[in-house]
C-alpha positions as a LaTeX table, in Angstrom:
\begin{tabular}{lrrr}
\hline
Residue & $x$ (\AA) & $y$ (\AA) & $z$ (\AA) \\
\hline
Met1 & $-45.38$ & $-39.98$ & $-7.96$ \\
Ser2 & $-42.64$ & $-40.55$ & $-6.17$ \\
Thr3 & $-40.28$ & $-41.51$ & $-9.47$ \\
Glu4 & $-41.37$ & $-37.24$ & $-9.97$ \\
Ser5 & $-40.28$ & $-36.70$ & $-6.35$ \\
Asn6 & $-37.16$ & $-38.07$ & $-6.24$ \\
Thr7 & $-36.45$ & $-36.25$ & $-10.28$ \\
Ile8 & $-36.60$ & $-33.20$ & $-8.84$ \\
Gln9 & $-34.94$ & $-33.55$ & $-5.69$ \\
Asn10 & $-31.75$ & $-35.11$ & $-7.88$ \\
Thr11 & $-33.15$ & $-32.33$ & $-9.96$ \\
Leu12 & $-32.25$ & $-29.60$ & $-7.09$ \\
Gln13 & $-29.21$ & $-31.27$ & $-5.60$ \\
His14 & $-27.44$ & $-31.32$ & $-8.88$ \\
Val15 & $-28.33$ & $-27.52$ & $-8.66$ \\
Gly16 & $-26.98$ & $-27.14$ & $-4.77$ \\
Asp17 & $-23.85$ & $-28.58$ & $-6.15$ \\
Asp18 & $-23.28$ & $-26.64$ & $-8.70$ \\
Ile19 & $-23.29$ & $-23.14$ & $-7.22$ \\
Arg20 & $-21.58$ & $-24.86$ & $-4.62$ \\
Asn21 & $-19.39$ & $-25.64$ & $-6.35$ \\
Arg22 & $-19.69$ & $-21.86$ & $-8.84$ \\
Phe23 & $-19.33$ & $-20.82$ & $-5.13$ \\
Ala24 & $-15.99$ & $-22.21$ & $-3.43$ \\
Asp25 & $-14.10$ & $-21.87$ & $-7.15$ \\
Ile26 & $-15.21$ & $-18.06$ & $-7.34$ \\
Ala27 & $-14.29$ & $-17.86$ & $-3.44$ \\
Ser28 & $-11.04$ & $-19.54$ & $-4.25$ \\
Arg29 & $-10.55$ & $-16.65$ & $-6.68$ \\
Val30 & $-11.06$ & $-14.10$ & $-4.54$ \\
Arg31 & $-8.02$ & $-15.67$ & $-2.07$ \\
Ala32 & $-6.18$ & $-15.26$ & $-4.82$ \\
Glu33 & $-6.98$ & $-12.32$ & $-6.23$ \\
Ala34 & $-6.88$ & $-10.40$ & $-2.67$ \\
Gln35 & $-3.31$ & $-12.52$ & $-2.09$ \\
His36 & $-1.93$ & $-11.04$ & $-5.21$ \\
Ala37 & $-3.39$ & $-7.89$ & $-4.10$ \\
Lys38 & $-1.80$ & $-7.81$ & $-0.97$ \\
Asp39 & 1.96 & $-8.98$ & $-2.72$ \\
Ala40 & 2.14 & $-6.40$ & $-4.96$ \\
Val41 & 1.19 & $-3.10$ & $-2.17$ \\
Gly42 & 3.63 & $-4.65$ & 0.05 \\
Thr43 & 6.29 & $-4.63$ & $-2.87$ \\
Thr44 & 5.55 & $-1.28$ & $-3.82$ \\
Leu45 & 5.41 & 0.44 & 0.12 \\
Gln46 & 9.00 & $-1.89$ & 0.61 \\
Glu47 & 9.73 & 0.18 & $-2.81$ \\
Gln48 & 8.87 & 4.01 & $-1.42$ \\
Arg49 & 9.93 & 2.71 & 2.03 \\
Glu50 & 13.63 & 2.47 & 0.43 \\
Phe51 & 13.07 & 5.81 & $-2.04$ \\
Ala52 & 12.60 & 7.18 & 0.58 \\
Ala53 & 15.18 & 6.25 & 2.76 \\
Glu54 & 17.79 & 6.69 & $-0.24$ \\
Thr55 & 16.42 & 10.13 & $-1.59$ \\
Leu56 & 16.51 & 11.49 & 2.16 \\
Ser57 & 19.59 & 10.11 & 2.62 \\
Lys58 & 21.36 & 12.37 & $-0.75$ \\
Ala59 & 19.76 & 15.81 & 0.77 \\
Gly60 & 21.13 & 14.98 & 4.12 \\
Lys61 & 24.86 & 14.57 & 2.39 \\
Arg62 & 23.97 & 17.80 & 0.02 \\
Ala63 & 22.95 & 19.71 & 3.27 \\
Thr64 & 26.40 & 18.61 & 5.53 \\
His65 & 28.59 & 19.72 & 2.05 \\
Leu66 & 26.86 & 22.72 & 1.87 \\
Thr67 & 26.94 & 24.03 & 5.27 \\
Arg68 & 30.62 & 23.02 & 4.76 \\
Arg69 & 31.41 & 24.77 & 2.33 \\
Tyr70 & 29.52 & 27.63 & 2.52 \\
Pro71 & 29.26 & 27.69 & 7.23 \\
Ile72 & 28.34 & 32.26 & 7.00 \\
Pro73 & 25.68 & 32.42 & 4.38 \\
Ile74 & 23.80 & 28.91 & 5.80 \\
Phe75 & 24.40 & 30.37 & 9.55 \\
Ala76 & 22.57 & 33.50 & 8.15 \\
Ala77 & 20.00 & 32.22 & 5.97 \\
Ala78 & 19.39 & 29.62 & 9.76 \\
Leu79 & 19.33 & 33.30 & 11.38 \\
Val80 & 16.72 & 34.97 & 9.48 \\
Ile81 & 14.60 & 32.04 & 8.75 \\
Gly82 & 14.29 & 31.89 & 12.93 \\
Phe83 & 13.36 & 34.83 & 12.74 \\
Met84 & 10.94 & 34.66 & 10.81 \\
Leu85 & 9.18 & 31.88 & 12.77 \\
Gly86 & 9.69 & 33.80 & 16.20 \\
Arg87 & 7.81 & 36.54 & 14.53 \\
Ile88 & 4.82 & 34.19 & 12.96 \\
Arg89 & 4.56 & 32.79 & 16.59 \\
Arg90 & 3.74 & 35.92 & 17.92 \\
\hline
\end{tabular}
């Protein structure tokens, strides 16, 4: 009976080791994928930040150009918008 008991214990030990190894493999793959996802998100956010900064810079330059080219109509439009916002706020 002792031999049978040892065989069962050995079998359970091997099964336990196999399960432990599989969980370790899964955990390492999950860590690697999480790191990859983190890097991808970081890269995308950096690209979006640069794109937004570039777009805002271009819009500011264009607004400055239009203001210098058409100062009176821009001033009149600003007055109208200010008046409308004041009326809405009341």
